Backbone as CSV, one residue per row, in Angstrom:
resi,resn,N_x,N_y,N_z,CA_x,CA_y,CA_z,C_x,C_y,C_z
1,MET,-13.504,-4.005,-0.431,-12.450,-4.669,0.430,-11.570,-3.586,0.812
2,GLN,-11.336,-3.527,2.155,-10.397,-2.507,2.706,-9.161,-3.264,3.339
3,LEU,-8.038,-2.647,2.967,-6.702,-3.187,3.553,-6.342,-2.517,4.809
4,VAL,-5.574,-3.148,5.625,-5.017,-2.455,6.809,-4.173,-1.300,6.379
5,ASP,-4.025,-0.296,7.450,-3.280,0.897,6.987,-1.825,0.649,6.575
6,ASP,-1.177,-0.387,7.054,0.204,-0.614,6.825,0.386,-1.832,5.870
7,ALA,-0.542,-1.898,4.908,-0.549,-3.099,3.950,0.642,-3.114,3.099
8,ARG,1.252,-1.873,2.717,2.460,-1.939,1.962,3.710,-2.544,2.767
9,ALA,3.591,-2.622,3.829,4.703,-3.215,4.624,4.419,-4.706,5.053
10,ALA,3.397,-5.282,4.403,3.030,-6.614,4.754,4.151,-7.600,4.597
11,TRP,5.065,-7.436,3.805,6.166,-8.388,3.469,7.220,-8.306,4.663
12,ARG,7.023,-7.417,5.660,7.846,-7.292,6.829,7.265,-7.973,7.951
13,TRP,6.082,-8.310,7.859,5.401,-8.927,9.049,5.824,-10.371,9.162
14,TRP,6.051,-10.716,10.334,6.342,-12.127,10.653,5.181,-13.102,10.216
15,SER,4.036,-12.699,10.541,2.925,-13.504,10.094,2.939,-13.885,8.613
16,VAL,3.215,-12.865,7.787,3.338,-13.247,6.367,4.442,-14.129,6.004
17,ARG,5.606,-13.853,6.741,6.805,-14.780,6.506,6.501,-16.149,6.811
18,LEU,5.822,-16.359,7.976,5.491,-17.642,8.505,4.453,-18.355,7.515
19,ALA,3.441,-17.603,7.040,2.600,-18.076,6.060,3.292,-18.610,4.765
20,VAL,4.211,-17.837,4.279,4.968,-18.119,3.061,5.771,-19.408,3.287
21,LEU,6.423,-19.459,4.668,7.100,-20.733,5.009,6.256,-21.962,4.999
22,ALA,4.970,-21.730,5.601,4.078,-22.866,5.590,3.681,-23.329,4.242
23,GLY,3.388,-22.309,3.334,3.044,-22.691,1.933,4.092,-23.403,1.305
24,ALA,5.387,-22.964,1.473,6.510,-23.588,0.959,6.663,-25.085,1.280
25,ALA,6.450,-25.242,2.550,6.632,-26.653,3.200,5.364,-27.457,2.621
26,ALA,4.216,-27.038,2.572,3.028,-27.772,1.994,3.321,-28.180,0.582
27,GLY,3.823,-27.194,-0.268,4.163,-27.504,-1.624,5.309,-28.527,-1.686
28,LEU,6.384,-28.503,-0.759,7.398,-29.520,-0.792,6.681,-30.937,-0.471
29,VAL,5.864,-31.119,0.456,5.401,-32.247,0.860,4.525,-32.816,-0.255
30,VAL,3.806,-31.952,-0.873,2.881,-32.340,-2.094,3.737,-32.894,-3.178
31,ASP,4.867,-32.226,-3.492,5.738,-32.624,-4.466,6.594,-33.884,-4.137
32,GLN,7.029,-34.011,-2.842,7.844,-35.231,-2.425,7.120,-35.710,-1.080
33,PRO,6.069,-36.555,-1.251,5.489,-37.017,-0.080,6.220,-37.920,0.813
34,GLN,7.393,-38.534,0.208,8.207,-39.400,0.996,8.815,-38.644,2.172
35,ILE,9.024,-37.250,2.002,9.576,-36.512,3.112,8.664,-36.673,4.364
36,LEU,7.378,-36.478,4.139,6.554,-36.630,5.293,6.400,-37.947,5.953
37,THR,6.309,-39.057,5.035,6.380,-40.324,5.591,7.716,-40.638,6.324
38,GLY,8.781,-40.168,5.855,10.019,-40.277,6.487,10.223,-39.640,7.812
39,ALA,9.623,-38.353,7.991,9.617,-37.669,9.128,8.544,-38.264,10.116
40,VAL,7.489,-38.812,9.747,6.569,-39.513,10.706,7.229,-40.723,11.189
41,ALA,8.033,-41.434,10.337,8.633,-42.697,10.896,9.785,-42.445,11.990
42,VAL,10.245,-41.265,12.036,11.196,-40.930,13.132,10.581,-40.597,14.398
43,VAL,9.264,-40.235,14.496,8.596,-40.038,15.707,8.081,-41.354,16.269
44,PRO,8.334,-41.655,17.539,7.834,-42.865,18.162,6.343,-42.988,18.042
45,GLU,5.700,-44.196,17.792,4.342,-44.341,17.429,3.431,-43.781,18.592
46,ARG,3.905,-43.955,19.934,3.028,-43.417,20.887,2.940,-41.791,21.038
47,TRP,3.950,-41.280,20.413,3.985,-39.729,20.468,3.394,-39.087,19.263
48,ARG,3.011,-39.863,18.136,2.558,-39.316,16.930,1.249,-38.456,17.135
49,PRO,0.245,-38.840,18.032,-0.853,-37.984,18.050,-0.463,-36.698,18.711
50,LEU,0.410,-36.560,19.665,0.789,-35.385,20.242,1.606,-34.543,19.298
51,ALA,2.529,-35.281,18.595,3.294,-34.496,17.592,2.462,-33.892,16.494
52,GLY,1.435,-34.568,16.038,0.455,-34.111,15.079,-0.302,-32.767,15.515
53,ALA,-0.738,-32.984,16.825,-1.455,-31.886,17.454,-0.544,-30.676,17.513
54,ILE,0.686,-30.763,17.965,1.584,-29.631,18.075,1.858,-29.093,16.829
55,ALA,2.076,-29.908,15.863,2.448,-29.335,14.395,1.263,-28.520,13.969
56,GLY,-0.003,-29.144,14.079,-1.103,-28.302,13.634,-1.365,-26.965,14.328
57,LEU,-1.132,-27.030,15.660,-1.170,-25.737,16.426,-0.139,-24.770,15.911
58,LEU,1.096,-25.133,15.764,2.207,-24.318,15.370,1.772,-23.712,14.020
59,VAL,1.284,-24.441,13.094,0.963,-23.840,11.752,-0.166,-22.906,11.906
60,ALA,-1.050,-23.024,12.768,-2.294,-22.141,12.815,-1.977,-20.959,13.809
61,VAL,-1.280,-21.314,14.935,-1.199,-20.322,15.915,0.079,-19.313,15.793
62,ALA,1.085,-19.881,15.180,2.357,-19.133,14.989,2.091,-17.860,14.155
63,PRO,1.351,-17.956,13.007,1.202,-16.761,12.259,0.312,-15.639,12.926
64,ILE,-0.689,-16.263,13.735,-1.614,-15.349,14.437,-0.881,-14.749,15.527
65,ALA,-0.094,-15.407,16.319,0.510,-14.757,17.385,1.694,-13.844,16.833
66,ALA,2.304,-14.128,15.748,3.197,-13.196,15.037,2.621,-11.946,14.685
67,ARG,1.428,-11.936,14.172,0.589,-10.788,13.774,0.198,-9.897,14.906
68,LEU,-0.095,-10.499,16.061,-0.547,-9.810,17.214,0.592,-9.094,17.854
69,LEU,1.853,-9.627,17.819,2.944,-8.919,18.460,3.387,-7.707,17.861
70,LYS,3.787,-6.774,18.533,4.210,-5.405,18.066,5.606,-5.675,17.250
71,GLN,5.658,-4.987,15.963,6.735,-5.233,15.243,7.388,-3.796,14.856
72,LYS,8.649,-3.747,14.736,9.356,-2.579,14.444,8.779,-1.820,13.190
73,GLU,8.889,-0.468,13.336,8.567,0.332,12.281,9.780,0.302,11.332
74,PRO,9.512,0.575,10.030,10.679,0.662,9.083,11.509,1.823,9.527
75,ALA,12.889,1.705,9.257,13.808,2.667,9.778,13.649,4.026,9.235
76,ASN,13.179,4.055,8.004,12.938,5.432,7.339,11.577,5.888,7.575
77,GLY,10.786,5.247,8.324,9.401,5.646,8.600,8.378,5.460,7.378
78,LYS,8.818,4.837,6.343,8.012,4.560,5.239,7.873,3.173,4.995
79,SER,6.879,2.658,4.262,6.720,1.212,3.971,7.609,0.655,2.873
């Protein structure tokens, strides 16, 4: 297995930060499922399919897009 050249700086990548946030949100929903049902109840019924699709796209596309964007180098030039 080979890592990317700047793997030591992975914690600085927005894609990693978004993945951690998504993991924390998933853990929260598994622990407290009433949060999800409460959030769904707020969305009008006719908008739920669209809201579900948008949420799914955000969870999948946001980390990918963040990884593709150029990010700042560390200030001292090291990871």
